[in-house]
C-alpha positions in Angstrom: -3.8 -9.2 9.7 -5.1 -5.7 10.7 -3.2 -5.7 14.0 0.0 -6.8 12.3 -0.2 -3.9 9.9 -1.2 -1.5 12.6 1.8 -2.5 14.7 4.1 -1.9 11.8 2.6 1.5 11.2 3.1 2.4 14.9 6.7 1.3 14.7 7.1 3.8 11.8 5.8 6.7 14.0 2.1 6.8 13.1 -0.9 6.9 15.4 -3.2 4.3 14.0 -7.0 4.2 14.1 -8.7 1.0 13.0 -12.0 1.7 11.4 -15.1 -0.5 11.6 -15.9 -2.6 8.5 -19.7 -3.0 8.3 -20.9 -5.9 6.1 -21.6 -4.9 2.5 -19.9 -1.5 2.7 -16.5 -0.9 1.1 -14.5 1.4 3.5 -11.0 2.1 4.4 -9.4 0.0 7.2 -7.1 2.5 8.9 -6.5 6.2 9.5 -2.8 7.0 10.1 -1.9 10.2 11.8 1.6 11.5 11.7 2.5 15.1 12.7 -1.1 16.3 12.3 -1.6 14.8 8.9 -4.3 12.2 8.6 -4.4 9.6 5.8 -6.9 6.8 5.2 -5.7 3.4 3.9 -7.3 0.2 2.6 -5.2 -2.8 3.8 -4.4 -5.5 1.3 -2.3 -8.4 2.6 -0.1 -10.0 0.0 0.6 -13.7 0.7 0.7 -15.2 -2.7 3.2 -14.8 -5.5 0.6 -13.5 -8.1 -2.0 -11.8 -5.9 -0.8 -8.2 -6.0 -2.6 -7.0 -9.1 -6.0 -8.5 -8.0 -5.6 -7.1 -4.5 -4.8 -3.6 -5.8 -7.8 -3.6 -8.1 -10.1 -4.6 -5.2 -9.1 -1.5 -3.4 -10.4 0.9 -6.1 -13.4 2.7 -4.8 -12.5 2.2 -1.1 -10.0 5.0 -0.6 -7.3 6.7 -2.6 -4.5 5.2 -0.6 -3.7 1.5 -0.4 -1.5 -0.3 2.2 0.2 -3.5 1.0 1.4 -5.7 3.8 3.7 -8.1 1.9 4.1 -11.4 3.7 5.9 -13.3 0.9 8.7 -13.0 -1.5 7.5 -10.9 -4.4 9.4 -10.0 -7.5 10.1 -6.2 -7.2 10.0 -5.6 -10.9 6.6 -7.2 -11.2 5.4 -5.3 -8.2 6.6 -2.0 -9.7 4.8 -2.8 -13.0 1.5 -3.7 -11.2 1.7 -0.5 -9.0 2.1 1.5 -12.2 -0.9 -0.2 -13.7 -2.9 0.5 -10.6 -2.2 4.2 -10.8 -3.1 4.1 -14.5 -6.4 2.3 -13.9 -7.3 4.4 -10.8 -7.0 8.2 -11.5 -8.0 8.9 -7.9 -5.2 6.9 -6.4 -2.6 9.0 -4.5 -0.3 6.5 -2.8 0.6 2.8 -2.3 2.3 2.2 1.0 4.2 -1.0 1.3 5.2 -2.8 4.5 7.8 -5.6 3.8 9.2 -6.9 7.0 10.3 -3.9 9.0 10.6 -1.8 5.9 8.1 0.9 4.8 8.1 2.1 1.2 5.8 4.9 0.1 5.0 5.1 -3.7 3.2 8.2 -5.0 1.8 8.6 -8.5 4.4 11.2 -9.5 7.3 8.8 -8.6 5.8 6.1 -11.0 6.1 8.7 -13.8 9.9 8.9 -13.4 12.0 7.2 -16.0 14.1 5.5 -13.3 11.1 4.3 -11.2 11.9 0.6 -11.8 15.5 0.9 -10.7 14.9 3.1 -7.6 11.9 1.1 -6.5 13.8 -2.2 -6.8 16.7 -0.7 -4.9 14.5 0.4 -2.0 12.5 -2.9 -2.0 15.5 -5.1 -2.0 17.5 -3.1 0.6 
């Protein structure tokens, strides 16, 4: 799962550093570097049709950026709603990065405050 997500990040132009995950300590899984900017991400693989909300909540406290590697068909409207809830429940969250197939969608908190978030998110997700 880690290597799959790392390969996708590299395909999108990032240098990827996989971090150690010691037992009992909640840490980020990756550091992505792109043009001198470093960002830490906690990986959550989405393989079920209702697992997104739980997986997002699990990432609270690990890092302020979450990477969702979506490996199943997921309703984009439900996903948008759960991402908005995640930002509401986690005031420290900055970004949710989504890998769906070869696609990469970056969702920042300010975008979720837009009145047309659902429409534009769905358009990008289903493209």
